[in-house]
N, C-alpha and C positions, 0 to 999 in steps of 0.2 A: 277191656283191659282185662288180662288175670289177674287173679289174687296175688299179693309178696305176702309170702310171712317169711322175719326174719325171726328164729330163737336167736336169745342173745343174754347177754350177762353183764350188769352195770358198770363193770372194772373193763370191758373189753374192748381195746382200740381196734380191731378188726372189723369190731360189730359197727362201730361208730364209719369206719375206713365204707366197708357196705352199704350203710345207709346213705353215707354222701355221695357214692358212687351213683346209686338209684336217685339220688337229691338233682346230682348234675344233669341227667340223663331225660328230665322229667316225671317223674316217677316216686318222689318222696309224699306225696298227698296219697300214694294207693299201697304203701309198708304198711303190716300188720305187725307188730314187734311186741314176740312174748318173750316177757322177760323170765328168765329162768335162776336167778340167782338163791333165791331161798325157800325154792318150793320142789319140791322132789318129785312131785305128782307130774309138773309140766317135765322137768330132767327127763322120767320117765317117757312121757310123751313124746318127747324130741328125737332118744333113742330107738323108740321102735320105728316112727317115722323114718329117718335117716338110713336104717340098718347098722342102729350102734355104732353112729360117731357120738364120740364125746366132747369134742371140741364146739367153740361158741366163735361166730356164725354158724346156722345153720340153712340154707334157702332155700326157698319153695316159692317155684313162680310159677301159678297156674297149675297147681299139683306138682309140677316136678321138681323133685329133689335136686338142685345144682350145688348143693355141697357148701363150703365154705369160701369165704374172701376170696383167697386165691383159686378155687374155682371157678368163680364169677369172675374174676381178672381172666381167665384164660378162657374161657368164653368169648369174652368181649372182644378179646382181641384176633381170636379165629372167625368173630365176625358171628357170630352164633346166639350173642345175647340180646340185643334189637332185636332179632325175628321171635326172638320166646319171647319176649316183654310188649311184642304187639298183636303175638296169636290171641 
């Protein structure tokens, strides 16, 4: 299974939605959550890895930048999320 990394903030409802969606799909235990709420170095790391995107969550599956929750939801609707999670 690919590693799932979610950059999040502790007050972010979309971060919670993303984690819940992945948990419902059976991948909750595979999530590595990086809380950037009070850590400027981790915020910069997220910006660098996401191509400058400042919003959270920023989701990476197996090294592929998925984007935010809405992006992941669109992938799921298009039938492309499950294959990515199983790769």
